[in-house]
VOBANU-529394 format. One record per residue (C-alpha): x, y, z. Coordinates in steps of 0.1 Angstrom, whole numbers, plus 5000, padded with zeros to 4 digits. Layout:
N
((X Y Z))
...
//
This chain:
491
((5000 5000 5000))
((5013 5034 4991))
((5015 5061 5017))
((5038 5084 4997))
((5012 5099 4974))
((5037 5105 4946))
((5019 5094 4915))
((5013 5117 4886))
((4976 5120 4877))
((4981 5110 4841))
((4998 5078 4850))
((4974 5064 4876))
((4958 5042 4851))
((4991 5029 4839))
((5000 4993 4848))
((5028 4996 4873))
((5062 4981 4866))
((5073 4952 4888))
((5106 4948 4906))
((5111 4915 4924))
((5139 4911 4950))
((5148 4878 4966))
((5176 4877 4993))
((5185 4841 4982))
((5194 4853 4946))
((5229 4865 4954))
((5253 4874 4926))
((5284 4881 4947))
((5300 4905 4971))
((5302 4941 4959))
((5339 4949 4961))
((5345 4984 4976))
((5372 4989 4949))
((5345 4996 4923))
((5343 5030 4940))
((5377 5040 4928))
((5391 5066 4904))
((5418 5073 4879))
((5441 5104 4874))
((5466 5112 4847))
((5493 5140 4849))
((5475 5166 4828))
((5454 5196 4836))
((5434 5171 4857))
((5463 5171 4882))
((5480 5205 4879))
((5455 5230 4892))
((5425 5211 4904))
((5445 5187 4927))
((5481 5200 4930))
((5486 5237 4930))
((5512 5250 4955))
((5505 5286 4944))
((5468 5284 4955))
((5458 5300 4988))
((5437 5269 4993))
((5468 5246 4991))
((5481 5226 5021))
((5518 5223 5030))
((5522 5196 5003))
((5507 5217 4975))
((5474 5198 4974))
((5441 5217 4973))
((5425 5213 5007))
((5390 5220 4994))
((5394 5192 4968))
((5406 5168 4995))
((5378 5177 5018))
((5352 5169 4992))
((5368 5139 4976))
((5371 5122 5010))
((5333 5122 5013))
((5332 5099 4982))
((5353 5072 5000))
((5375 5065 4969))
((5390 5031 4976))
((5419 5030 4950))
((5435 5056 4928))
((5450 5045 4895))
((5480 5066 4882))
((5498 5078 4861))
((5483 5062 4830))
((5464 5067 4808))
((5483 5074 4776))
((5508 5095 4795))
((5524 5065 4811))
((5536 5049 4779))
((5563 5075 4776))
((5569 5081 4813))
((5602 5075 4832))
((5591 5073 4868))
((5626 5084 4880))
((5620 5118 4865))
((5594 5123 4892))
((5614 5116 4924))
((5639 5136 4944))
((5642 5174 4950))
((5616 5192 4930))
((5639 5219 4918))
((5661 5192 4902))
((5634 5173 4884))
((5635 5176 4846))
((5607 5191 4826))
((5600 5168 4797))
((5579 5168 4766))
((5549 5145 4770))
((5540 5132 4735))
((5507 5117 4747))
((5490 5151 4754))
((5516 5174 4737))
((5524 5192 4769))
((5554 5199 4791))
((5555 5176 4821))
((5572 5193 4850))
((5573 5161 4871))
((5563 5180 4902))
((5536 5154 4910))
((5556 5122 4911))
((5555 5089 4930))
((5561 5103 4964))
((5534 5130 4959))
((5510 5105 4945))
((5514 5082 4975))
((5510 5112 4998))
((5478 5122 4981))
((5464 5087 4983))
((5471 5087 5021))
((5453 5120 5024))
((5421 5108 5007))
((5423 5073 5022))
((5428 5054 4989))
((5448 5024 4980))
((5477 5029 4956))
((5473 5016 4920))
((5503 5023 4898))
((5504 5016 4861))
((5538 5009 4846))
((5552 5020 4813))
((5549 4992 4787))
((5552 5014 4757))
((5588 5029 4759))
((5596 5014 4793))
((5619 4985 4803))
((5618 4955 4826))
((5643 4972 4849))
((5621 5003 4852))
((5592 4982 4862))
((5610 4961 4888))
((5629 4991 4902))
((5596 5010 4906))
((5582 4982 4928))
((5615 4982 4948))
((5612 5020 4953))
((5576 5017 4965))
((5574 4984 4984))
((5608 4973 4998))
((5614 4986 5033))
((5651 4993 5032))
((5686 4980 5024))
((5685 4982 4986))
((5694 5011 4963))
((5659 5021 4954))
((5643 5016 4988))
((5671 5036 5004))
((5666 5063 4977))
((5629 5066 4988))
((5641 5069 5024))
((5666 5095 5014))
((5638 5115 4998))
((5618 5116 5030))
((5597 5084 5031))
((5611 5059 5055))
((5581 5036 5054))
((5573 5018 5021))
((5542 5028 5002))
((5531 4992 4999))
((5515 4997 4965))
((5491 4968 4961))
((5478 4971 4926))
((5501 4973 4895))
((5488 4978 4860))
((5509 4961 4832))
((5507 4990 4808))
((5479 5011 4794))
((5458 5006 4762))
((5489 4993 4744))
((5467 4978 4716))
((5458 5014 4705))
((5476 5032 4677))
((5473 5064 4698))
((5497 5048 4723))
((5535 5053 4724))
((5550 5019 4718))
((5519 5002 4705))
((5522 4964 4706))
((5504 4935 4691))
((5489 4909 4715))
((5519 4885 4712))
((5545 4912 4719))
((5524 4926 4747))
((5521 4892 4764))
((5558 4884 4761))
((5568 4916 4778))
((5541 4915 4804))
((5548 4880 4815))
((5584 4889 4822))
((5576 4923 4838))
((5550 4907 4861))
((5574 4879 4870))
((5602 4903 4880))
((5578 4926 4898))
((5564 4898 4919))
((5599 4886 4926))
((5604 4920 4943))
((5571 4918 4961))
((5551 4885 4959))
((5520 4902 4974))
((5512 4927 4946))
((5482 4922 4923))
((5487 4925 4886))
((5463 4940 4861))
((5468 4930 4824))
((5458 4953 4796))
((5425 4944 4780))
((5414 4958 4746))
((5406 4994 4742))
((5406 4997 4704))
((5369 4990 4696))
((5367 4988 4658))
((5338 4974 4638))
((5358 4942 4630))
((5355 4932 4667))
((5392 4925 4670))
((5390 4937 4706))
((5375 4903 4714))
((5405 4885 4699))
((5430 4907 4719))
((5413 4899 4752))
((5411 4862 4742))
((5448 4860 4734))
((5459 4879 4765))
((5437 4858 4788))
((5447 4825 4772))
((5484 4832 4776))
((5484 4850 4809))
((5459 4830 4830))
((5477 4819 4861))
((5500 4850 4860))
((5475 4879 4865))
((5448 4889 4889))
((5427 4913 4867))
((5421 4921 4831))
((5414 4958 4825))
((5384 4970 4806))
((5385 5005 4792))
((5353 5017 4777))
((5339 5052 4771))
((5304 5041 4763))
((5295 5071 4742))
((5317 5055 4715))
((5287 5032 4709))
((5265 5060 4697))
((5262 5074 4662))
((5286 5103 4656))
((5273 5135 4671))
((5241 5119 4685))
((5240 5126 4722))
((5202 5128 4728))
((5190 5119 4763))
((5173 5086 4752))
((5205 5075 4735))
((5227 5084 4764))
((5204 5065 4787))
((5209 5032 4767))
((5246 5031 4774))
((5244 5010 4805))
((5236 4982 4781))
((5268 4988 4763))
((5287 4984 4796))
((5268 4952 4804))
((5276 4939 4770))
((5314 4945 4773))
((5315 4929 4808))
((5295 4899 4797))
((5319 4892 4768))
((5350 4896 4789))
((5336 4874 4816))
((5329 4846 4791))
((5365 4849 4778))
((5379 4847 4814))
((5358 4816 4821))
((5372 4801 4788))
((5408 4809 4797))
((5404 4796 4833))
((5390 4763 4821))
((5415 4759 4793))
((5445 4767 4815))
((5433 4748 4846))
((5446 4778 4867))
((5433 4782 4902))
((5444 4819 4904))
((5412 4839 4899))
((5410 4866 4872))
((5386 4895 4877))
((5377 4926 4857))
((5392 4959 4865))
((5370 4984 4846))
((5397 5010 4853))
((5387 5037 4828))
((5351 5050 4824))
((5334 5083 4825))
((5300 5101 4828))
((5299 5113 4792))
((5285 5147 4798))
((5300 5154 4832))
((5284 5180 4854))
((5248 5176 4842))
((5218 5155 4852))
((5226 5133 4822))
((5261 5128 4835))
((5248 5119 4869))
((5225 5093 4855))
((5254 5079 4834))
((5274 5074 4866))
((5245 5056 4881))
((5241 5033 4851))
((5278 5024 4852))
((5278 5016 4889))
((5246 4996 4884))
((5263 4975 4858))
((5293 4969 4881))
((5270 4959 4909))
((5250 4936 4886))
((5283 4919 4877))
((5297 4919 4913))
((5309 4884 4908))
((5334 4894 4881))
((5339 4932 4884))
((5361 4938 4914))
((5376 4972 4905))
((5364 5002 4886))
((5381 5036 4882))
((5362 5068 4872))
((5380 5091 4847))
((5392 5115 4861))
((5390 5119 4899))
((5391 5157 4894))
((5358 5154 4874))
((5340 5142 4905))
((5339 5177 4920))
((5332 5212 4906))
((5361 5237 4906))
((5360 5274 4911))
((5387 5300 4920))
((5372 5304 4955))
((5367 5267 4963))
((5354 5234 4950))
((5318 5222 4952))
((5296 5191 4948))
((5289 5188 4911))
((5262 5167 4895))
((5282 5135 4892))
((5295 5138 4928))
((5260 5133 4941))
((5253 5101 4922))
((5287 5086 4931))
((5282 5096 4967))
((5250 5076 4971))
((5267 5044 4958))
((5301 5047 4975))
((5285 5055 5009))
((5256 5031 5009))
((5261 5002 4985))
((5281 4975 5003))
((5273 4938 5008))
((5259 4912 4984))
((5245 4922 4950))
((5212 4906 4943))
((5198 4893 4910))
((5168 4916 4905))
((5138 4908 4882))
((5124 4939 4865))
((5094 4941 4842))
((5087 4975 4828))
((5081 4994 4795))
((5109 4994 4770))
((5122 5014 4741))
((5146 5009 4712))
((5170 5030 4692))
((5197 5025 4666))
((5221 5009 4691))
((5199 4986 4712))
((5165 4970 4712))
((5143 4965 4742))
((5160 4990 4766))
((5141 4989 4799))
((5131 5023 4811))
((5140 5012 4847))
((5176 5002 4854))
((5175 4985 4888))
((5201 4970 4912))
((5198 4959 4948))
((5225 4953 4975))
((5219 4934 5007))
((5241 4944 5036))
((5238 4918 5064))
((5260 4937 5088))
((5240 4969 5088))
((5207 4950 5082))
((5197 4972 5052))
((5186 4965 5017))
((5196 4992 4992))
((5177 4995 4959))
((5190 5017 4931))
((5166 5027 4903))
((5174 5049 4873))
((5143 5061 4854))
((5156 5065 4818))
((5125 5082 4806))
((5129 5119 4798))
((5094 5130 4806))
((5074 5103 4824))
((5072 5092 4860))
((5070 5054 4862))
((5050 5037 4889))
((5063 5004 4901))
((5056 4977 4927))
((5087 4966 4945))
((5080 4931 4957))
((5102 4920 4985))
((5100 4882 4981))
((5119 4874 5013))
((5129 4891 5045))
((5111 4910 5072))
((5111 4948 5072))
((5104 4976 5095))
((5079 4990 5070))
((5098 5022 5066))
((5124 5033 5041))
((5146 5063 5033))
((5144 5077 4998))
((5174 5095 4983))
((5167 5111 4949))
((5191 5127 4924))
((5172 5149 4900))
((5169 5183 4885))
((5144 5204 4865))
((5162 5198 4832))
((5185 5171 4818))
((5211 5197 4810))
((5210 5214 4844))
((5244 5219 4859))
((5257 5226 4894))
((5277 5257 4902))
((5294 5270 4933))
((5263 5290 4942))
((5235 5268 4928))
((5232 5230 4934))
((5207 5224 4906))
((5213 5186 4908))
((5211 5177 4945))
((5203 5147 4967))
((5168 5151 4982))
((5159 5128 5011))
((5125 5118 5025))
((5110 5090 5045))
((5085 5064 5031))
((5061 5042 5050))
((5047 5009 5035))
((5029 4978 5046))
((5039 4942 5042))
((5065 4933 5017))
((5054 4954 4988))
((5064 4990 4981))
((5045 5010 4955))
((5064 5040 4944))
((5065 5063 4914))
((5100 5069 4901))
((5102 5105 4887))
((5113 5111 4851))
((5150 5114 4845))
((5161 5105 4880))
((5182 5083 4902))
((5163 5070 4932))
((5179 5050 4960))
((5157 5033 4986))
((5174 5023 5019))
((5151 4997 5035))
((5159 4985 5071))
((5155 4948 5078))
((5141 4935 5111))
//
């Protein structure tokens, strides 16, 4: 029975959508590392994050306003420094006294890299925001020695050349970098030192071997395909890498900027809202290839997906906020295989202004997930109206996930209404569990799909209210172009 009274009059006669949730239909544990980010030494670093000249900077040169905001998002791991940048990067340029570090030409982004934000600064920044370190090595122009020495610099306590060099530069304790990426997008012609799959695997197997000889506890992320051409050769790349590296790696990276799936120049709201299906599609294919490689190799060392580059498409708008929600819904829906994801770029999660940073539109969507969605992902049944476009057929207007947290005794249900103009009434049928018959509703929405947040106007905000219901059915009307998160306490 509905006590919220939120239905639009013109939809009262509409047959409600149905969402069925069963606690026994567990997909897997949601890994907190899906709430992670990526940063590359470009204008995303110098200015928004690191700006010693700013009156808002701390003693390390980091923007205090940025750190204060980003800590609210509970970023679990930060991938750095690549991105395309890393394929021409010598990490030793970024250590030691700052006035002695060389300024070098970065061919990836045609800029001058001052090397003021190097390994020590990155590790410090991660400690300030409470994130795990995730370093990506140079497999374009880099060498095996550069790879193993970087691990030695970061993770060996003392008594070796590179560990003692780190101590000399002011960090007695090792950084204990846990995650190491074996290169970045090396299949792409835009990459310095582009390789075919065979050459990539040969180098990576040796690099990973030497790196783990330095520190056996590190986790290795191999490069999955990023060059999505019509010939579908990206599938062949992933298949080859997995077949030859199963047993030697812990993750395969997936990079996908989902707007690539759309016709050129077509960024209509309905088209943007279908892109969660593209993310699902890429994950499903890679998951199948992982299963094939594991079975063929007989390896007992699990391989998971690290979806370590993705973005919100249109950034600081309501559309961008709903894009964030669709990506995170996909990662939750695939909680059994996706154990890392990194938003591009971390600086894009907040709004920037000369007198201080602020919560932009995508901040609010990310915040709801990273603060509330922990536990076991559930396999949700959804029946609702659908639409089709040139990319996909039968796109459900409601994109739904659910996470059961046994420790906090809460069920969290996330619903994106992809419809631009219609509210969609739905019956949420809780097929198991006993509830307090109350819920908290968090809604991210705005008056227009292109609304943006500014320092003085939070047009896309989180609005919270309470909802009462009876029994095990909640009837609720999900507003047009919205993200709704229901937090339902369990008895």
